[in-house]
N, C-alpha and C positions, 0 to 999 in steps of 0.2 A: 091941028093946033092944040085942041083940048087934050088929045091923046099924048102929045109931046109934053105938055105941062104936067099931066098926071104921071108920066114916066119919070120926069125930073123930080117930082115930089116924092115918088116912091123911092128913087135912088137916094134922095136926101134923107128920107125917113130911115132907110136901112143903114145909111152911114151914121146918122145920129144914134140909132139903136145900138150899133156896134160900139160907138164911143161910150155910151152909157153902160154897156155891158162890161167894157174894160175898166170903167171907174168903179162899178159895183161888183168888185171881184169877190171870189170865194177863196180865202187864204187858209193855209194849213200851217200851224205853228207846233213844233215838237219841243217839249220840255223834257230834259233828261235827269236833272237833279231835283227830285220831286219830294214834296211833303205837302200835306193838306193845307197848312197856312200859306205856304209859299205859292202853291198853285192858285189859291184863292186871290192872292194879291195880283198875280199875273193875269188872271181872268178879269179882275176889276180894271186893270189897265187896258186890256183888249176891248172890254166893253166901252170904255171911254173913247177908244179909237173908233169903234163902230159908230158911236154917237156923232163923232166929228166927221165921219165919212158914211153918210146915209146909203143904205143898200149893200154895204160891204158885209160879208159874212166871214167869220173866223172860227175855224175848228181848232181847239187846243187839244193836242194829244200828249198826255203825261205818261212817260215811260219810267217804270221803276229803275233806279240807278243800277241795281245788280243785273238787270237784263237789258239795259238801254242800248249798249253798244251792239249787241247781237240783233236786237229788234230793229234798230235804225238800219243796220246793214241789210236785213231782210226787206225792209221797205224800199230801199234803194234798188236792190236786185230785182224786185217785182215791179219797178217803175213808179212806185208811190213816192215821188220826190217831194218832201215838204218845202213850202215856200220860205219859211224861216226856221232855223234850227238852233237850239241852245248848244254851243260848241265849247266843250272843255279844252284846255290847252293840250292835254294828252292825246286828244283826237285830231286837233288842228294839224299837227305835224304829219300824221298819217294821211289825212285826206288831201292836204296841200301838196305833199310829195307825189301823190297820185294824180295831181292836176284836176281835182274834183271840185275845188271851192272857187267861187266867183272872185275875180280880182276887183276889190272895192276901191282901188286908188282913184279912178276917175270920179266915182261917186263922192268920195271924201273931199275931193277938190271943190265940188259944188255945194257941199253941205256947210252952211255958215258956222255951225258949232264945232267943226273940226279944229278951228284955230284955238278953241278953248280947252282942248284935250291936253292932258299932261304928256310930256315927252315919253314917259314910260308906257303910257297907254298906247301911243302910236308905235313904239318899239315892239310891244307885245302883239299888236295887231299884225305886224310884219315879221314876227319871229320865225315863222315856218320857212318862208322862202324869199324874204326880202320885200314881198308885196303884201299889202293889207288883205287878209282873207277873213277877217272878222272884226266886229267892233266889240272890244272887251266891255263888260259891264261892271267889272270890279276885280280887285286883287285879293288873293289870299297870301299875305306876306308874313313870314315868320318874324316874331319879335319875342322879347323875354318878359313873361309875367313874373312878378316877384311879390312875395307876401311880406308886407312891411312889419307886421307884428312878429313874425318868426325871425326876421332879420334883426329886429330890435332886441329880441330875447337872446340872440347870439352875439350881441354887442356890435352889430353892423347897422349903418345908417343909410346906405345907398346901394343901388344894384351894382354888380360887377361891370366894369368897362372893358376889361380885357379877358382873354381866355384863361390866363394864369389866375386872375382874380376870381373868375367863375369857379375854377377847380378848387381854389383855396376857400372860397365862401361856402361851397357845397360841403366840403370836408368839415369846416368849422360848425356849420349848422347841424350836421349829422352827429357831431360829437357832443352837442349840447344836451342830448338825451331826450326823454319823453317819446321815444319811438319816431321822432321826426327826421326826415332825410332832406338833403339839400336840393335834389333834382328829381323831377318826375320823368323818368326815362321811358321812352316808348320802345320796348324791346320786341313787341309783336309786330303784326302787319302794319305797315305805314311808317316804320321807323327809319326808312331810307333817308328822309330829309335831314335828320339830325346828323347822321354819319357824313353825308356829303357836305353839309354846312361846316361842321367842325374840321373836316379834312381840308376844305377849301380855305378856311380862315387861317389855319396853321401853315398852309402852303403858300398863301398870299396870292392866289389866283382862282378865278371861277372857271378856267378852261378844263374841260373833261379830257381833251385829247390834244396831241401835238399835230402838226400839219400832215404827218404821215398816218394818222389814225391810231397812234399808240396812246393808251390810257395814261393819264397823269397821276393816277391814284397810288402808284408805287414810288412817287417822288418823296424824298425824306420828310418834307413838311407835312404832306398828306398822311403819311404813316404816323407821324406824331399826333395828328388830330384824331386818328382812329384810336391810338393808344391812350390818349387823354380820356376818352369815353370808357374804354375798357378798365383803366385804372380807377376811374371814378366809381364805377359800379362795384368792382371787386374790393375796393377799400371802404365800402359802406356809404358812398355818397348818394346812392339811390336805393329805394326799397328793393329788397331781394326779389319780391314777386313781380317787380316791374319788368323783369326779363320777358314776361308774357303780356305786358300791358298794350292795349290799343288806345284809340282816341278817347273813348268814354272813361277808361280807367285813369289815364293821365289827367284828364280834366277834373274828374271827381277827386283824384288824389290831391290836386292843388286846392280846390275850394273847401275840401274837408280838413285841410291843414296837415295832411300826411307828408307833404313835401313842399319846399319853399320856392322852388323855381320851376318854370315850365316854358318851353319854347313852343309857341303855337300861333295860329292865324287868328284874324278877328272873329271868325265864326265861333271860336271857343268862348269868346267874351259873353255870348248870349247866356250860356248856362252859368258862367262864373258870376256875372252881375246879379243873377237871381238867387245866388247862394252866399255871397259875401258882401259885406258893407263896402261901399266905394272907397272909404278912407283906409281900408285895410290892405289894398293892393294897388299896384300900378303896372304899367307896361313900358319897358325900356328897350332901346335898340339892342340887337344881338352883340355880344362882346366881340371886340376886334382881335385879330391875330397879331403876330409880330410885325407884319407889314403896316399896321395901323388901319387895316381895312377888314370889314366883315362882309360875308356873302350870304345874306339871308335868302332862303329859297322863296321863290315867288310862283304862285299858281294863279291862274286867271280863267275866266269863262266869259263867253260873250255870245253875240248873235251873228249868224253867218247864213249864206245862201250857197246852194250848190249850182255849179255851172249847168247842170241838167235841168234846173228849174225853168219852168215855162212862163213864170210871172214875176221875174226878178225886178222889172221896172215898177211893178205894183207893190212888191214886197219890200223894196228899199224904204219907202216912206214909213212903213210900220217899224222897221228897224230904227230909223232916226227918231220916231216917236218914243219907242221904248228907251232909247239912249239919250233923250234930251235931258237937260240939266235937272229939271224938276223931277222927272220920273227916275232918273238914275240915282239921285240923292235918296229918294224914298225907298228905292229898291235896295241900295247899299246898306242903309240903316236897318232894314228889315232882315236881310239874309246874312249880314255879317261880312260884307266885303268893304274894301276901301274904294271910294268913288273915283271916277275917271277924270274929273274936271279940275283945272287949276284953281287953287284957292278954296277947295271944298273943306279944308281943315278949319276955315274960319267960321263954318256953321257952328252954332252953339252946341250941337249934339257932340261934336268932336273936340270941344274945348275942355277936355278933362285929362288928368294924368293917365287915364286908361288908354288913351289914343296917342299920347305923345311919342312913344317909341316908334310906332309905325310911320307917322308923318315925318319924323326925323330921318328914318331910313329912306323914305321916298324923296326927300329933298336934299340930303347930304351926300356929296360925292364919295365919301368914305364908306358908304354902304351900297354895294353893287349887287343887285338882285341876281340870284343864281337860278338859272333855268335848266331843268333837267333835260337830258338828251332824248326826249320823247319821240324823236324821228326814227330811232332804232326800233326795228321790228321786235327785238327781244327785250326791250326795256320793261314791258309789263311783267314778264316772267322774272326778270332780275329784281325788279322793285318789290314784287309780291311774294316771291318764293326764295330766291337765292340769298338776298340780304337777310331776310328774317331767319332762315335756318342756320346760315353760317355765322351770323353775329350772335345768335343765342348760344351756339356751341362755344364761341370765343369768350363771351361774357361768363360762361359757366366753367371756363378753364379747360375745355375739351379741345381747343384749337389755339393756334398761335396767331397773334394779330397780323404779323407780316404774311403768313400763309393765307389768311383770310383775304387780305387786301390783294395779294398776288392773284388769287382765284378771281376776284372781282375784276381786276385789271385785264386778265387774260380773256375773260368773257366779253367785256365791253370793247376791247381792242378788236376782237374778231368781228363783233357786230358793226363797229364803226368802219372797218376796212371793207366789209361787205357792202355797206351803205355807200361808201365813196366809190366803189367799183360800179355801182348801179347808176351813178349820176351821169 
C-alpha cells in the first residue's frame, strides 16, 4: 500500500516537473536588423517578459544585417533553429515558398488582439502564400517629404498631388537658383523602389506580371514613368551627384536643404527630425498617376517561427507579447515604422504633419501599397546590381530608357516563369 502510494507520488512529481519544465522554457530570439539602441529596447522587452514568466530564459542573438541572411541560414542547416526570428519581407517569400515557416492562422484566430490589427497588417502577414507566416511589427511605406521653406521660395504653397505636378514642381524649384534641386534622387544602391513606384503610378497598376508571367514594365505607361525620372534628372531636377546617392546621401540632401523633395519611409524621419525644425517640412502622400492612384512601395518586418521549431507553443506567447498594442506602439515609435493596430494614428505622437501622408496612404483606397516580387530567386541581384548599374547608365545618357526597361522586363519575365513552373 505504502509502495503503491509512493509510486503514484513519484509519477505525479515527475509529471508536475515536466509541466514546470515546459513552462520554464529557454527560448532563443534572433534579431537581424541590429543597432545598439534597437537591441537595447528589444532586450528590455524580453526582460519584462521574463519577469512576467518566472523561470523563463531568453537568449537574444543579434546578427549584423550585412551577414544576417547567411548566418541565419547556417544556423538552420546546423539544426540551431531559433524559437522566434525577426523576419524581413524579403526573406518571408523565400522561406514561405520553401514551406519552412509555421502557419500562424490557427494561432491568430485564438489571439484576442488579432481583431484590432489593420487589414494591411493581415494582408502582409499572408503576402507570401496566402497564409499568415509572420506577425508584422510595422511598415516601411514610401511617402513624400517636402521642404516648406524651399517650396515657398519657389512660389509654391503645397506639395504635388499628381506625377505631372511633381515633375513641374521639381523643375521650378531647381530653376530658382542657389544650387537647390527639386528632388533627392537615389541613383545608387536601393534606388529600385522609386523606379517601380513611378512606373506603376504612370501605368495605373501595381501588377508586375500578367497571368502568363510576362513583365508589365514594357507597357506604355510604365515606360512613361521611367522616362519621367530620366528626364527629371537630365533636365536638372535632381543634383548631378545624386546618380550615386544611397540612403544616407538622400536623407542628408533633404535636411541640409540641397533638394526639396524626398520619397522615403518613416525611418528617415528619425534623422530628419533631429536636423530640421518641425514647421519647415511635412510628409504628403505619393503623387498619383493618370489613373488617380499611387502605388507607394511597402516594406515590413515582423516576428515568425520556423516549422522546425521544437517550442512553437511556448514561443507564440512571446510573439504576442512583443506584438501587443502597448509594445508595438513603443517599438514603432522607436525604430521608425508605422504601427499595426487600427486607430494608432490617434496617438498624439502621430498627430503631426510629419505623419499625415503615411496614414492617408494606409487609409485611402487610392493609395495601393506596392509589394516587390521578392518570391523570385533572382530579385536580390536585380534589386542590388541590375537596376543600379543600368539606371546609372541611362541617367548619364549612355543607354536608352526603352532599352533599359526591356532588359529589366526580360530578366524578370524569365524569373517569374521559372517560379511559376516550380509551383
